[in-house]
VOMARMI-814379 format. One record per residue (C-alpha): x, z, y. Coordinates in steps of 0.05 Angstrom, whole numbers, plus 5000, padded with zeros to 4 digits. Layout:
XZY/...
This chain:
647919109274/651219689308/653519529386/660819679356/659519049312/655918649375/662518839418/667018589365/663117899358/666617279384/662616889447/662116269397/658416629338/654616849385/652816149418/652215899347/646616379326/643416199391/643115539381/640515599308/635516069338/632615459386/633414979335/628915369284/623915609344/623414879353/621814649282/616615279286/613315019351/612914369320/609714659266/604715069292/603914679350/603113979334/602213399384/604913839449/612114139426/617013769434/615613029428/609912979478/612113389532/617713169587/619913829597/619314189526/623913539509/628913679562/629314469557/630314369482/636513829484/639114099539/639214749505/641814559443/647814149468/649114749525/649815199468/654114749428/658514609488/660115359495/661515519431/666615039420/669715259490/669915859463/672715859407/678415409437/679415909487/679816419424/685515929386/689115609434/694516149436/700115729462/701915319523/703114669485/696014649462/692914659526/697214189560/696913789503/689813769500/689513769574/694113119579/689512729523/683012889561/686212619620/688412009598/682011829559/677711889615/682911499660/682511059616/674411049617/675510969693/680110429689/674510019660/669710239693/667209539717/666609329653/659509599631/660710089571/667509729550/673110269551/677910559501/675011279510/672011299445/677311099422/681211629445/677512159433/676911969353/684511849346/684912539383/680712889338/683612539267/690912799285/689213539313/682813679279/675613879302/676214429362/681914049398/677413319384/672513629409/675813939475/678813199483/671812879482/669313439532/674413289585/673812649578/665812649605/668013239658/673712899691/672112189691/665812359721/669212589783/670711939795/663311619766/658612059789/657112759761/649412859737/645413279682/647912669636/655412959643/652213489592/648812909546/655612619551/660113219537/655113319475/656312609451/664012499466/666113149442/661513119371/665812469357/672312779365/669413489315/666313019273/671912539259/677013139257/673413459190/678112839169/684813089199/690313039139/687712459099/689711799101/685711239119/687910499141/685710259211/679909899177/676110529156/678210809222/674810229252/669010329217/667910989237/668810899307/663410339308/659110839265/660211419333/660010919389/653310819359/651311519354/654111639420/648911109443/643511449405/645012099439/645311869507/638611569491/635512319495/637912369565/632511669586/627612019543/628212679563/625912389624/619712059598/612512379608/610712139547/615212089486/613111749424/616111339359/614310749397/618310989458/624111219421/624610469392/623810129455/629310569486/634510339429/632809749435/633509669511/640810009497/642109599444/646309029479/650709539515/651509959448/653909409416/659309289473/661010019469/661409919386/665809259397/670409579440/671710249401/672809659340/677009239377/682709829405/682210099336/684309469303/689409289355/692410029378/689510559325/695310619281/700310689338/696411159372/695311649318/702911579293/705211749364/700212209374/702412549303/709812579326/707413119390/703813409335/709913539295/713213699360/708114289388/708214579318/716714589314/718515379326/725515419340/728316059321/735716419347/740316539292/741717229278/747917519298/751017829243/
């Protein structure tokens, strides 16, 4: 690859390539160095998980920066991210019971994967200004962002509220699994037993999160999606000045 082609390469593609390189290197280390990398060393786990998530987040951010060419799209994503963050702060007194995941998924479903990821990322960044930032914020950015990106793959498909509730339940539980990676990366020794134990300990919190997401999706899902679709239609409307003869 020439230096000219490197200059033309998008930053998102560079970070995506680096992400695959990190994952591939981790697999090779696991094969040729069993028992020491990555599941039995605290530092290696933290570096591995942190690198994967950071590179993924940067790839989405640069891709959004490259594609978001209108102020309407930027303001809409910022507004949805702020709304989702505020909803999390308002429900902070109820552990794991919050509508943030529901709003992130609805945003991704209507506006697509890229916007869904950004809404999820902003949810963690803004809400933690009130609830407290820390290394866990990166894991929350990744977990919420990937939820919005995953359901964004279904953009344009008509799903009823029961399918949406099912998808919400699945991702709310996946969110808990991803957040457990932060908990596991702090353990001096990680094994299959500790992984299962972490899942069992967090199970009741995950079930509250799942229940809240399903409840909000069943009650408000269709209304919120229809409202967001109207906003999307308005943002995509282009007004042309009539030509003078």
